[in-house]
C-alpha positions as CSV (number, residue, x, y, z in Angstrom):
1,M,-64.1,38.8,137.6
2,I,-60.9,40.3,139.0
3,K,-61.6,41.2,142.6
4,S,-58.2,42.8,143.6
5,L,-54.9,43.9,142.2
6,R,-51.7,43.9,144.2
7,L,-49.0,46.4,143.1
8,D,-45.7,45.7,144.8
9,R,-42.9,47.9,143.5
10,Y,-44.8,48.6,140.3
11,G,-44.4,52.1,138.9
12,K,-45.2,54.6,141.6
13,F,-46.7,52.0,143.8
14,A,-44.6,50.4,146.5
15,D,-47.0,48.1,148.4
16,T,-50.6,48.7,147.3
17,D,-53.7,46.5,147.2
18,L,-56.6,47.7,145.1
19,D,-60.1,46.3,145.5
20,L,-62.0,46.0,142.3
21,G,-65.7,45.4,141.7
22,P,-68.0,44.7,138.8
23,F,-67.7,48.4,137.9
24,T,-64.7,50.2,139.1
25,V,-63.8,53.9,138.4
26,V,-60.1,54.9,138.6
27,Y,-59.7,58.6,139.0
28,G,-57.0,61.0,140.4
29,A,-54.8,63.9,139.6
30,N,-52.4,64.0,136.7
31,E,-49.4,61.8,137.4
32,A,-51.2,60.0,140.2
33,G,-50.7,56.6,138.6
34,K,-54.0,55.9,136.8
35,T,-52.3,54.6,133.7
36,T,-49.9,52.6,135.8
37,V,-52.9,50.8,137.3
38,F,-54.3,50.0,133.9
39,D,-50.8,48.8,132.7
40,A,-50.5,46.5,135.7
41,L,-54.0,45.2,135.2
42,F,-53.3,44.5,131.5
43,E,-50.0,42.8,132.3
44,A,-51.7,40.6,135.0
45,V,-54.4,39.5,132.5
46,A,-51.9,38.9,129.7
47,Q,-49.7,36.8,131.9
48,H,-52.7,34.6,133.0
49,N,-54.3,34.2,129.6
50,I,-53.9,30.5,129.5
51,D,-56.1,28.1,127.5
52,V,-57.4,24.8,128.9
53,R,-54.3,22.9,127.8
54,G,-52.0,25.2,129.8
55,V,-50.4,26.9,126.8
56,H,-50.2,30.6,126.8
57,A,-52.6,32.0,124.2
58,H,-49.9,34.2,122.7
59,E,-47.5,31.1,122.4
60,K,-50.3,29.1,120.8
61,R,-50.8,31.8,118.2
62,A,-47.0,31.9,117.6
63,Q,-47.0,28.1,117.1
64,Q,-49.8,28.4,114.6
65,H,-48.0,31.1,112.7
66,R,-44.8,29.0,112.6
67,H,-46.7,26.0,111.3
68,R,-48.4,28.1,108.6
69,D,-45.1,29.6,107.6
70,R,-43.5,26.1,107.2
71,E,-46.5,25.0,105.0
72,H,-46.0,28.0,102.7
73,Q,-42.2,27.4,102.4
74,Q,-42.7,23.8,101.1
75,P,-43.2,23.9,97.3
76,R,-46.6,22.6,96.3
77,G,-46.7,19.2,94.6
78,D,-43.3,18.2,96.0
79,K,-43.4,15.3,98.4
80,P,-40.9,15.2,101.3
81,H,-38.2,12.6,100.9
């Protein structure tokens, strides 16, 4: 569980710490920064989405796609020289 989020020069927030619990409600007036909080939270989670081997999950998917693309580019039945 994410327990806190620090916003330092992020959007409208200059130096802000937000405490989060198991169920946190974000509310406020229009243009108060609610979406900015969600954007920061998403960015923090995405940056720390690391699998057990230390490879970012998005990079792992990109590697899998590149490997799959190379397999499709090689004609079937042809053996590499």
